[in-house]
BANURO-158974 format. One line per field, with one value per residue (C-alpha): residue number from 1; residue in one letter; x, y, z. Coordinates in nm, 3 decimals, decimal comma, always signed. Layout:
// residues N
mivo <- c(NUM / ...)
dolum <- c(a / ...)
u <- c(X / ...)
v <- c(Y / ...)
w <- c(Z / ...)
***
This chain:
// residues 492
mivo <- c(1 / 2 / 3 / 4 / 5 / 6 / 7 / 8 / 9 / 10 / 11 / 12 / 13 / 14 / 15 / 16 / 17 / 18 / 19 / 20 / 21 / 22 / 23 / 24 / 25 / 26 / 27 / 28 / 29 / 30 / 31 / 32 / 33 / 34 / 35 / 36 / 37 / 38 / 39 / 40 / 41 / 42 / 43 / 44 / 45 / 46 / 47 / 48 / 49 / 50 / 51 / 52 / 53 / 54 / 55 / 56 / 57 / 58 / 59 / 60 / 61 / 62 / 63 / 64 / 65 / 66 / 67 / 68 / 69 / 70 / 71 / 72 / 73 / 74 / 75 / 76 / 77 / 78 / 79 / 80 / 81 / 82 / 83 / 84 / 85 / 86 / 87 / 88 / 89 / 90 / 91 / 92 / 93 / 94 / 95 / 96 / 97 / 98 / 99 / 100 / 101 / 102 / 103 / 104 / 105 / 106 / 107 / 108 / 109 / 110 / 111 / 112 / 113 / 114 / 115 / 116 / 117 / 118 / 119 / 120 / 121 / 122 / 123 / 124 / 125 / 126 / 127 / 128 / 129 / 130 / 131 / 132 / 133 / 134 / 135 / 136 / 137 / 138 / 139 / 140 / 141 / 142 / 143 / 144 / 145 / 146 / 147 / 148 / 149 / 150 / 151 / 152 / 153 / 154 / 155 / 156 / 157 / 158 / 159 / 160 / 161 / 162 / 163 / 164 / 165 / 166 / 167 / 168 / 169 / 170 / 171 / 172 / 173 / 174 / 175 / 176 / 177 / 178 / 179 / 180 / 181 / 182 / 183 / 184 / 185 / 186 / 187 / 188 / 189 / 190 / 191 / 192 / 193 / 194 / 195 / 196 / 197 / 198 / 199 / 200 / 201 / 202 / 203 / 204 / 205 / 206 / 207 / 208 / 209 / 210 / 211 / 212 / 213 / 214 / 215 / 216 / 217 / 218 / 219 / 220 / 221 / 222 / 223 / 224 / 225 / 226 / 227 / 228 / 229 / 230 / 231 / 232 / 233 / 234 / 235 / 236 / 237 / 238 / 239 / 240 / 241 / 242 / 243 / 244 / 245 / 246 / 247 / 248 / 249 / 250 / 251 / 252 / 253 / 254 / 255 / 256 / 257 / 258 / 259 / 260 / 261 / 262 / 263 / 264 / 265 / 266 / 267 / 268 / 269 / 270 / 271 / 272 / 273 / 274 / 275 / 276 / 277 / 278 / 279 / 280 / 281 / 282 / 283 / 284 / 285 / 286 / 287 / 288 / 289 / 290 / 291 / 292 / 293 / 294 / 295 / 296 / 297 / 298 / 299 / 300 / 301 / 302 / 303 / 304 / 305 / 306 / 307 / 308 / 309 / 310 / 311 / 312 / 313 / 314 / 315 / 316 / 317 / 318 / 319 / 320 / 321 / 322 / 323 / 324 / 325 / 326 / 327 / 328 / 329 / 330 / 331 / 332 / 333 / 334 / 335 / 336 / 337 / 338 / 339 / 340 / 341 / 342 / 343 / 344 / 345 / 346 / 347 / 348 / 349 / 350 / 351 / 352 / 353 / 354 / 355 / 356 / 357 / 358 / 359 / 360 / 361 / 362 / 363 / 364 / 365 / 366 / 367 / 368 / 369 / 370 / 371 / 372 / 373 / 374 / 375 / 376 / 377 / 378 / 379 / 380 / 381 / 382 / 383 / 384 / 385 / 386 / 387 / 388 / 389 / 390 / 391 / 392 / 393 / 394 / 395 / 396 / 397 / 398 / 399 / 400 / 401 / 402 / 403 / 404 / 405 / 406 / 407 / 408 / 409 / 410 / 411 / 412 / 413 / 414 / 415 / 416 / 417 / 418 / 419 / 420 / 421 / 422 / 423 / 424 / 425 / 426 / 427 / 428 / 429 / 430 / 431 / 432 / 433 / 434 / 435 / 436 / 437 / 438 / 439 / 440 / 441 / 442 / 443 / 444 / 445 / 446 / 447 / 448 / 449 / 450 / 451 / 452 / 453 / 454 / 455 / 456 / 457 / 458 / 459 / 460 / 461 / 462 / 463 / 464 / 465 / 466 / 467 / 468 / 469 / 470 / 471 / 472 / 473 / 474 / 475 / 476 / 477 / 478 / 479 / 480 / 481 / 482 / 483 / 484 / 485 / 486 / 487 / 488 / 489 / 490 / 491 / 492)
dolum <- c(x / x / x / x / x / x / x / x / x / x / x / x / x / x / x / x / x / x / x / x / x / x / x / x / x / x / x / x / x / x / x / x / x / x / x / x / x / x / x / x / x / x / x / x / x / x / x / x / x / x / x / x / x / x / x / x / x / x / x / x / x / x / x / x / x / x / x / x / x / x / x / x / x / x / x / x / x / x / x / x / x / x / x / x / x / x / x / x / x / x / x / x / x / x / x / x / x / x / x / x / x / x / x / x / x / x / x / x / x / x / x / x / x / x / x / x / x / x / x / x / x / x / x / x / x / x / x / x / x / x / x / x / x / x / x / x / x / x / x / x / x / x / x / x / x / x / x / x / x / x / x / x / x / x / x / x / x / x / x / x / x / x / x / x / x / x / x / x / x / x / x / x / x / x / x / x / x / x / x / x / x / x / x / x / x / x / x / x / x / x / x / x / x / x / x / x / x / x / x / x / x / x / x / x / x / x / x / x / x / x / x / x / x / x / x / x / x / x / x / x / x / x / x / x / x / x / x / x / x / x / x / x / x / x / x / x / x / x / x / x / x / x / x / x / x / x / x / x / x / x / x / x / x / x / x / x / x / x / x / x / x / x / x / x / x / x / x / x / x / x / x / x / x / x / x / x / x / x / x / x / x / x / x / x / x / x / x / x / x / x / x / x / x / x / x / x / x / x / x / x / x / x / x / x / x / x / x / x / x / x / x / x / x / x / x / x / x / x / x / x / x / x / x / x / x / x / x / x / x / x / x / x / x / x / x / x / x / x / x / x / x / x / x / x / x / x / x / x / x / x / x / x / x / x / x / x / x / x / x / x / x / x / x / x / x / x / x / x / x / x / x / x / x / x / x / x / x / x / x / x / x / x / x / x / x / x / x / x / x / x / x / x / x / x / x / x / x / x / x / x / x / x / x / x / x / x / x / x / x / x / x / x / x / x / x / x / x / x / x / x / x / x / x / x / x / x / x / x / x / x / x / x / x / x / x / x / x / x / x / x / x / x / x / x / x / x / x / x / x / x / x / x / x / x / x / x / x / x / x / x / x / x / x / x / x / x / x / x / x / x / x / x / x / x / x / x / x / x / x / x / x / x / x / x / x / x / x / x / x / x / x / x)
u <- c(+0,682 / +0,992 / +1,249 / +1,210 / +1,321 / +1,179 / +1,344 / +1,505 / +1,243 / +0,977 / +1,060 / +1,142 / +0,774 / +0,566 / +0,752 / +0,569 / +0,235 / -0,007 / +0,048 / -0,027 / -0,298 / -0,153 / -0,343 / -0,175 / +0,149 / +0,125 / +0,136 / -0,164 / -0,306 / -0,657 / -0,765 / -0,952 / -0,711 / -0,794 / -0,574 / -0,417 / -0,480 / -0,230 / -0,546 / -0,227 / -0,268 / -0,593 / -0,307 / -0,246 / +0,021 / +0,013 / -0,242 / -0,357 / -0,499 / -0,878 / -0,958 / -1,259 / -1,515 / -1,307 / -1,022 / -1,160 / -1,358 / -0,975 / -0,818 / -1,038 / -0,963 / -0,649 / -0,661 / -0,930 / -0,586 / -0,388 / -0,562 / -0,517 / -0,127 / -0,110 / -0,399 / -0,231 / +0,139 / +0,285 / +0,214 / +0,545 / +0,611 / +0,343 / +0,489 / +0,860 / +0,731 / +0,488 / +0,813 / +0,996 / +0,747 / +0,723 / +1,078 / +1,082 / +0,798 / +1,050 / +1,341 / +1,060 / +0,916 / +1,029 / +0,906 / +0,595 / +0,528 / +0,588 / +0,330 / +0,071 / +0,159 / +0,093 / -0,194 / -0,380 / -0,278 / -0,140 / +0,179 / +0,478 / +0,507 / +0,231 / +0,274 / +0,600 / +0,558 / +0,229 / +0,087 / +0,357 / +0,579 / +0,242 / +0,156 / +0,516 / +0,420 / +0,116 / +0,264 / +0,474 / +0,205 / -0,003 / +0,314 / +0,352 / +0,004 / -0,005 / +0,275 / +0,180 / -0,194 / -0,322 / -0,491 / -0,592 / -0,782 / -0,880 / -1,219 / -1,210 / -1,525 / -1,655 / -1,880 / -1,620 / -1,257 / -1,329 / -1,098 / -1,214 / -0,937 / -0,908 / -0,892 / -0,870 / -1,193 / -1,030 / -1,060 / -1,115 / -1,222 / -1,160 / -1,225 / -1,061 / -1,110 / -0,899 / -0,849 / -0,611 / -0,504 / -0,165 / -0,274 / -0,575 / -0,452 / -0,252 / -0,523 / -0,734 / -0,487 / -0,183 / -0,455 / -0,624 / -0,251 / -0,137 / -0,464 / -0,396 / -0,631 / -0,591 / -0,687 / -0,769 / -0,760 / -0,940 / -0,783 / -0,981 / -0,917 / -0,836 / -0,579 / -0,437 / -0,067 / +0,053 / -0,166 / +0,069 / +0,383 / +0,273 / +0,213 / +0,584 / +0,717 / +0,471 / +0,589 / +0,956 / +0,920 / +0,795 / +0,436 / +0,325 / +0,145 / -0,218 / -0,218 / -0,194 / -0,436 / -0,441 / -0,664 / -0,803 / -1,094 / -1,488 / -1,713 / -1,980 / -1,766 / -1,471 / -1,612 / -1,945 / -1,796 / -1,595 / -1,872 / -2,119 / -1,831 / -2,000 / -1,657 / -1,546 / -1,535 / -1,494 / -1,556 / -1,446 / -1,490 / -1,377 / -1,605 / -1,896 / -2,223 / -2,470 / -2,204 / -2,140 / -2,535 / -2,509 / -2,208 / -2,408 / -2,705 / -2,512 / -2,300 / -2,634 / -2,782 / -2,507 / -2,402 / -2,070 / -1,993 / -1,887 / -1,696 / -1,808 / -1,618 / -1,784 / -1,836 / -1,860 / -1,964 / -1,758 / -1,869 / -1,573 / -1,730 / -1,483 / -1,607 / -1,572 / -1,249 / -1,094 / -0,715 / -0,836 / -0,515 / -0,490 / -0,860 / -0,818 / -0,471 / -0,583 / -0,894 / -0,764 / -0,477 / -0,762 / -1,019 / -0,754 / -0,530 / -0,572 / -0,811 / -1,009 / -1,092 / -1,058 / -1,419 / -1,284 / -1,230 / -1,407 / -1,669 / -1,865 / -1,761 / -1,937 / -1,785 / -1,893 / -2,034 / -1,798 / -1,509 / -1,684 / -1,557 / -1,273 / -1,252 / -1,399 / -1,166 / -0,858 / -0,964 / -1,074 / -0,681 / -0,534 / -0,747 / -0,649 / -0,294 / -0,297 / -0,050 / -0,157 / +0,012 / +0,121 / +0,183 / +0,549 / +0,627 / +0,765 / +0,671 / +0,273 / +0,005 / -0,262 / -0,302 / -0,590 / -0,826 / -0,865 / -1,054 / -1,265 / -1,597 / -1,508 / -1,406 / -1,757 / -1,935 / -1,813 / -1,900 / -2,249 / -2,229 / -2,156 / -2,380 / -2,648 / -2,568 / -2,561 / -2,930 / -3,024 / -2,889 / -2,559 / -2,289 / -1,957 / -1,636 / -1,424 / -1,331 / -1,603 / -1,469 / -1,221 / -0,889 / -0,772 / -0,456 / -0,172 / -0,046 / -0,354 / -0,601 / -0,481 / -0,542 / -0,869 / -0,824 / -1,033 / -1,019 / -1,016 / -1,375 / -1,561 / -1,907 / -2,146 / -2,538 / -2,739 / -2,816 / -3,062 / -2,867 / -2,874 / -2,445 / -2,414 / -2,556 / -2,393 / -2,073 / -1,897 / -1,540 / -1,373 / -1,149 / -1,507 / -1,603 / -1,908 / -1,960 / -2,205 / -2,238 / -2,406 / -2,415 / -2,496 / -2,315 / -2,561 / -2,774 / -2,471 / -2,394 / -2,772 / -2,740 / -2,415 / -2,589 / -2,870 / -2,667 / -2,694 / -2,316 / -2,104 / -1,765 / -1,516 / -1,580 / -1,332 / -1,390 / -1,193 / -1,114 / -0,872 / -1,134 / -0,987 / -1,275 / -1,578 / -1,336 / -1,392 / -1,718 / -1,831 / -1,614 / -1,808 / -2,171 / -2,092 / -2,223 / -1,956 / -1,666 / -1,414 / -1,377 / -1,080 / -0,994 / -0,795 / -0,699 / -0,889 / -0,735 / -0,471 / -0,414 / -0,213 / -0,164 / -0,355 / -0,617 / -0,903 / -1,080 / -1,445 / -1,777 / -2,137 / -2,485 / -2,429 / -2,034 / -1,988 / -2,017 / -1,863 / -1,554 / -1,317 / -0,893 / -0,580 / -0,618 / -0,615 / -0,971 / -0,939 / -0,695 / -0,941 / -1,200 / -1,000 / -1,030 / -1,338 / -1,393 / -1,467 / -1,550 / -1,380 / -1,536 / -1,477 / -1,653 / -1,452)
v <- c(-1,209 / -1,451 / -1,247 / -0,974 / -0,639 / -0,269 / +0,026 / +0,310 / +0,543 / +0,336 / +0,259 / +0,628 / +0,775 / +0,531 / +0,703 / +1,009 / +1,005 / +1,091 / +1,055 / +1,463 / +1,543 / +1,794 / +2,170 / +2,431 / +2,347 / +2,246 / +1,975 / +1,947 / +1,749 / +1,689 / +1,592 / +1,327 / +1,042 / +0,692 / +0,375 / +0,181 / -0,170 / -0,399 / -0,679 / -0,962 / -0,946 / -0,668 / -0,498 / -0,140 / +0,003 / +0,376 / +0,664 / +0,893 / +1,279 / +1,228 / +1,587 / +1,750 / +1,989 / +2,263 / +2,165 / +2,052 / +2,396 / +2,517 / +2,288 / +2,358 / +2,726 / +2,723 / +2,451 / +2,759 / +3,007 / +2,824 / +2,728 / +3,116 / +3,085 / +2,679 / +2,684 / +2,901 / +2,755 / +2,640 / +2,264 / +2,187 / +2,359 / +2,134 / +1,797 / +1,863 / +1,862 / +1,545 / +1,368 / +1,429 / +1,280 / +0,978 / +0,978 / +1,034 / +0,724 / +0,482 / +0,629 / +0,502 / +0,203 / -0,041 / +0,208 / +0,275 / -0,055 / -0,176 / +0,067 / -0,049 / -0,423 / -0,308 / -0,078 / -0,328 / -0,659 / -0,750 / -1,000 / -0,708 / -0,891 / -0,740 / -0,366 / -0,350 / -0,554 / -0,357 / -0,092 / +0,168 / +0,074 / +0,123 / +0,440 / +0,605 / +0,524 / +0,705 / +1,029 / +0,966 / +0,943 / +1,224 / +1,438 / +1,345 / +1,394 / +1,778 / +1,790 / +1,664 / +1,784 / +2,112 / +2,319 / +2,571 / +2,497 / +2,711 / +2,568 / +2,681 / +2,846 / +3,110 / +3,368 / +3,397 / +3,394 / +3,140 / +2,910 / +2,647 / +2,653 / +2,391 / +2,524 / +2,303 / +2,352 / +2,446 / +2,276 / +1,873 / +1,685 / +1,281 / +1,032 / +0,701 / +0,332 / +0,145 / -0,135 / +0,026 / +0,356 / +0,432 / +0,356 / +0,392 / +0,770 / +0,831 / +0,690 / +1,030 / +1,322 / +1,229 / +1,335 / +1,641 / +1,796 / +1,797 / +1,940 / +2,245 / +2,116 / +2,127 / +1,899 / +1,770 / +1,436 / +1,189 / +0,893 / +0,604 / +0,641 / +0,227 / +0,261 / +0,633 / +0,584 / +0,557 / +0,842 / +1,061 / +0,934 / +1,081 / +1,438 / +1,405 / +1,326 / +1,581 / +1,846 / +1,727 / +1,728 / +2,113 / +2,190 / +2,476 / +2,511 / +2,479 / +2,300 / +1,936 / +1,833 / +1,577 / +1,499 / +1,127 / +1,165 / +0,948 / +0,993 / +1,122 / +1,437 / +1,475 / +1,330 / +1,493 / +1,862 / +1,795 / +1,660 / +1,942 / +2,204 / +2,476 / +2,538 / +2,266 / +2,213 / +1,857 / +1,539 / +1,249 / +0,864 / +0,572 / +0,276 / +0,117 / +0,174 / +0,290 / +0,551 / +0,613 / +0,696 / +0,933 / +1,133 / +1,169 / +1,325 / +1,572 / +1,652 / +1,689 / +1,939 / +2,135 / +2,149 / +1,952 / +1,754 / +1,399 / +1,114 / +0,791 / +0,460 / +0,228 / -0,164 / -0,458 / -0,831 / -0,913 / -1,218 / -1,466 / -1,654 / -1,999 / -2,173 / -2,491 / -2,406 / -2,279 / -2,367 / -2,454 / -2,439 / -2,076 / -1,988 / -2,117 / -1,975 / -1,635 / -1,630 / -1,756 / -1,453 / -1,223 / -1,298 / -1,363 / -1,059 / -0,801 / -1,105 / -1,066 / -0,724 / -0,540 / -0,379 / -0,486 / -0,870 / -1,160 / -1,297 / -1,478 / -1,724 / -1,852 / -2,228 / -2,457 / -2,788 / -2,962 / -2,859 / -2,772 / -3,035 / -3,050 / -2,667 / -2,729 / -2,967 / -2,764 / -2,444 / -2,608 / -2,762 / -2,392 / -2,228 / -2,515 / -2,426 / -2,120 / -2,011 / -1,738 / -1,560 / -1,179 / -0,951 / -0,874 / -1,242 / -1,292 / -1,657 / -1,535 / -1,622 / -1,404 / -1,195 / -1,115 / -0,902 / -0,548 / -0,497 / -0,746 / -0,605 / -0,657 / -0,999 / -1,075 / -0,931 / -1,213 / -1,469 / -1,350 / -1,363 / -1,739 / -1,784 / -1,668 / -1,808 / -2,090 / -2,139 / -1,998 / -2,334 / -2,217 / -2,562 / -2,434 / -2,643 / -2,569 / -2,213 / -2,067 / -2,019 / -1,756 / -1,966 / -1,966 / -2,201 / -2,118 / -1,754 / -1,704 / -1,702 / -1,346 / -1,194 / -1,114 / -1,440 / -1,560 / -1,908 / -1,864 / -1,979 / -2,084 / -2,163 / -2,303 / -2,244 / -2,036 / -1,709 / -1,644 / -1,682 / -1,331 / -1,335 / -1,509 / -1,109 / -0,891 / -0,794 / -0,996 / -0,812 / -1,105 / -1,361 / -1,570 / -1,686 / -1,813 / -2,116 / -2,076 / -2,385 / -2,262 / -2,481 / -2,230 / -1,874 / -1,715 / -1,772 / -1,736 / -1,321 / -1,269 / -1,472 / -1,211 / -0,914 / -0,968 / -0,834 / -0,431 / -0,342 / -0,264 / -0,267 / -0,544 / -0,921 / -1,152 / -1,425 / -1,711 / -1,910 / -2,026 / -1,817 / -1,528 / -1,357 / -1,522 / -1,408 / -0,998 / -1,069 / -1,220 / -0,941 / -0,672 / -0,782 / -0,798 / -0,514 / -0,298 / -0,024 / -0,306 / -0,669 / -0,883 / -1,194 / -1,438 / -1,229 / -1,042 / -0,671 / -0,601 / -0,229 / -0,021 / +0,360 / +0,501 / +0,173 / +0,308 / +0,220 / +0,272 / +0,159 / +0,211 / +0,102 / +0,058 / +0,064 / +0,416 / +0,712 / +1,009 / +0,907 / +0,639 / +0,653 / +0,586 / +0,736 / +1,088 / +1,097 / +1,083 / +1,411 / +1,561 / +1,531 / +1,748 / +2,034 / +2,204 / +2,368 / +2,688 / +2,895 / +3,197 / +3,409 / +3,708 / +3,853 / +3,818)
w <- c(+1,638 / +1,417 / +1,293 / +1,247 / +1,381 / +1,359 / +1,192 / +1,435 / +1,260 / +1,329 / +1,680 / +1,704 / +1,559 / +1,793 / +2,077 / +2,086 / +2,278 / +2,194 / +1,816 / +1,680 / +1,417 / +1,090 / +1,051 / +0,854 / +0,905 / +1,273 / +1,504 / +1,713 / +1,991 / +2,173 / +2,495 / +2,336 / +2,204 / +2,114 / +2,141 / +1,805 / +1,800 / +1,670 / +1,544 / +1,614 / +1,994 / +2,048 / +2,259 / +2,200 / +2,094 / +2,026 / +2,137 / +1,861 / +1,973 / +1,776 / +1,600 / +1,690 / +1,478 / +1,582 / +1,474 / +1,112 / +1,079 / +1,128 / +0,900 / +0,602 / +0,660 / +0,643 / +0,281 / +0,153 / +0,230 / +0,153 / -0,172 / -0,299 / -0,326 / -0,446 / -0,688 / -0,878 / -0,852 / -1,226 / -1,275 / -1,311 / -0,921 / -0,786 / -0,968 / -0,837 / -0,461 / -0,510 / -0,696 / -0,395 / -0,179 / -0,379 / -0,344 / +0,048 / +0,074 / -0,080 / +0,131 / +0,425 / +0,264 / +0,513 / +0,808 / +0,670 / +0,584 / +0,961 / +1,055 / +0,789 / +0,906 / +1,246 / +1,217 / +0,966 / +1,030 / +0,682 / +0,626 / +0,587 / +0,209 / +0,146 / +0,263 / +0,121 / -0,225 / -0,298 / -0,101 / -0,011 / -0,340 / -0,538 / -0,355 / -0,451 / -0,824 / -0,796 / -0,686 / -0,934 / -1,269 / -1,194 / -1,139 / -1,483 / -1,582 / -1,444 / -1,662 / -1,909 / -1,916 / -2,193 / -1,944 / -2,218 / -2,493 / -2,813 / -2,901 / -3,281 / -3,331 / -3,576 / -3,389 / -3,057 / -2,957 / -2,759 / -2,485 / -2,235 / -1,944 / -1,683 / -1,347 / -0,961 / -0,750 / -0,419 / -0,121 / -0,172 / +0,166 / +0,196 / +0,446 / +0,398 / +0,534 / +0,741 / +0,521 / +0,317 / +0,473 / +0,221 / -0,051 / -0,110 / +0,061 / -0,241 / -0,500 / -0,374 / -0,253 / -0,556 / -0,811 / -0,628 / -0,489 / -0,894 / -1,029 / -0,752 / -0,462 / -0,127 / +0,102 / +0,396 / +0,472 / +0,762 / +0,809 / +0,972 / +1,364 / +1,383 / +1,179 / +1,119 / +1,171 / +0,809 / +0,692 / +0,963 / +0,900 / +0,556 / +0,700 / +0,834 / +0,515 / +0,337 / +0,548 / +0,493 / +0,138 / +0,190 / +0,084 / +0,161 / +0,466 / +0,457 / +0,128 / +0,344 / +0,688 / +0,803 / +1,151 / +1,207 / +1,410 / +1,491 / +1,205 / +1,480 / +1,556 / +1,293 / +1,018 / +1,025 / +1,089 / +0,783 / +0,501 / +0,646 / +0,590 / +0,305 / +0,231 / +0,093 / -0,290 / -0,343 / -0,122 / -0,208 / +0,052 / +0,022 / +0,257 / +0,333 / +0,100 / +0,400 / +0,504 / +0,150 / +0,117 / +0,389 / +0,259 / -0,065 / +0,085 / +0,306 / +0,005 / -0,211 / +0,023 / -0,022 / -0,326 / -0,319 / -0,624 / -0,402 / -0,515 / -0,332 / -0,376 / -0,189 / -0,166 / -0,366 / -0,412 / -0,772 / -0,912 / -1,093 / -1,415 / -1,418 / -1,763 / -1,867 / -2,024 / -1,817 / -1,653 / -1,293 / -1,117 / -1,244 / -1,144 / -0,776 / -0,726 / -0,890 / -0,714 / -0,325 / -0,336 / -0,453 / -0,172 / +0,096 / +0,031 / +0,258 / +0,482 / +0,295 / +0,365 / +0,011 / -0,172 / -0,564 / -0,468 / -0,634 / -0,318 / -0,576 / -0,764 / -1,035 / -1,161 / -1,443 / -1,357 / -1,524 / -1,357 / -1,043 / -0,786 / -0,923 / -0,882 / -0,585 / -0,414 / -0,532 / -0,347 / -0,042 / -0,047 / -0,085 / +0,146 / +0,436 / +0,348 / +0,426 / +0,691 / +0,956 / +1,166 / +1,254 / +0,944 / +1,108 / +1,079 / +0,699 / +0,720 / +0,744 / +0,442 / +0,529 / +0,931 / +1,151 / +1,034 / +1,109 / +1,396 / +1,630 / +1,488 / +1,176 / +1,257 / +1,484 / +1,193 / +0,999 / +1,190 / +1,179 / +0,819 / +0,838 / +1,103 / +0,897 / +0,537 / +0,715 / +0,854 / +0,473 / +0,363 / +0,280 / +0,334 / +0,478 / +0,303 / +0,460 / +0,761 / +0,921 / +1,258 / +1,434 / +1,441 / +1,796 / +1,793 / +2,011 / +1,975 / +1,719 / +1,997 / +2,089 / +1,781 / +1,476 / +1,302 / +1,102 / +0,936 / +0,517 / +0,416 / +0,142 / +0,157 / -0,133 / -0,237 / -0,435 / -0,548 / -0,295 / -0,074 / +0,131 / +0,163 / -0,144 / -0,268 / +0,042 / +0,063 / +0,401 / +0,383 / +0,468 / +0,410 / +0,272 / -0,092 / -0,172 / -0,425 / -0,697 / -0,997 / -1,312 / -1,687 / -1,953 / -1,988 / -2,084 / -1,783 / -1,570 / -1,687 / -1,622 / -1,283 / -1,204 / -1,312 / -1,074 / -0,801 / -0,721 / -0,708 / -0,969 / -0,883 / -1,040 / -1,197 / -1,353 / -1,631 / -1,694 / -1,992 / -2,252 / -2,483 / -2,500 / -2,734 / -2,533 / -2,255 / -2,389 / -2,493 / -2,112 / -1,942 / -2,171 / -2,030 / -1,684 / -1,499 / -1,320 / -1,276 / -1,390 / -1,569 / -1,558 / -1,747 / -1,577 / -1,340 / -1,014 / -0,874 / -1,102 / -1,112 / -1,339 / -1,342 / -1,648 / -1,616 / -1,527 / -1,237 / -1,128 / -1,016 / -1,099 / -0,895 / -0,501 / -0,537 / -0,603 / -0,820 / -0,906 / -1,149 / -1,015 / -0,963 / -1,119 / -1,469 / -1,627 / -1,606 / -1,242 / -1,252 / -1,497 / -1,240 / -0,995 / -1,284 / -1,344 / -1,686 / -1,749 / -2,068 / -2,194 / -2,495 / -2,664 / -2,992 / -3,312)
***
């Protein structure tokens, strides 16, 4: 780590061993702990208490009790607390960014430039939506004097992944709390630190006891106890399609509505008239962001044959120029992968892709030069082949793009839509009417034009097919999804 000194608050936070979890306004420990590993060094730097099934049961009970008050709190009161939290997040921006960088491995600039400030903005956005929403609507019917009232559900449970622990947590809990629900959160046991720090800030902001409960734990123990609790009124999961299918099955048996935000294998279509330099820069930035551990990234690159060679040469040069290094080294352009397990999986995927005929254009292996050998660093990788290759269709979840050549725009849309995911795609061309026409035909929750991974509050971000169901995030529709509609009618 060069030219970087941790904040005093970061040091103070990390001194606690083990880190406690937060239930019913109290900080608790268990006999079961886990070491939090810095992926840049493969060394443990913190210890965290893991919640047990009984802790999850207590958390759901405390959230259920707290809902009796929080659910009836005026939206302006809830919004005030949420805005106070946003201010505290901004105050401790660098502390949260340092925790996120060490926990996940991402460059500190990504954490300070996107993850933390965008999460703070999320809380402000939904505070505004809560105040702007009409909660009682007169239907104007002839036979009855009728209204639709919008009421929070109750206890909402959240299970978040390890790749964007802070930002994804904000995307989930901000609308739920603003709408009047109480929450139980299980962050990933691999990357719990920024979420636990968020619990400290929520306590400081003054959220009533039981409204917020944050408990790291294993999926097999804490996670299963949470998703099987019949007192839940809503369930939200972000993570792999395989785990999402399991959670959907459990929630289906209990008749608990489930929001599932799952994996992706986004397609980027680079047309013959695209700005090749801009496409290379934009798509490289997307697939290498957070070391490729991004579900909505474009990892299938369909490039028109007339610009294919130019595009590949420039993309290869860009990939080979990326500076790998520890997240807290401000010179780093890409950090390590988050876990040894995920790094190993990417190696296996590339080997299988090669065995099935794919060419490795660049990268394809673990980076082991100098200090990099201590961490989970992976070379930015370009594969080339055809659609029939399994890893041209399945999510790899690493800094890997699969190059595919096309000649006909109608045909390439059909090829892109054969994929079973449905999260995020992009179109690259100078012809905007054509781009919009292609974007509309691509199956997915999101289609971007001459960009990829563009987020803005008010712009709905959702999914379909194997990428998820139950609604999306970041828009007014997200907020409405945390309110149930109840009819009240009397005969005139």
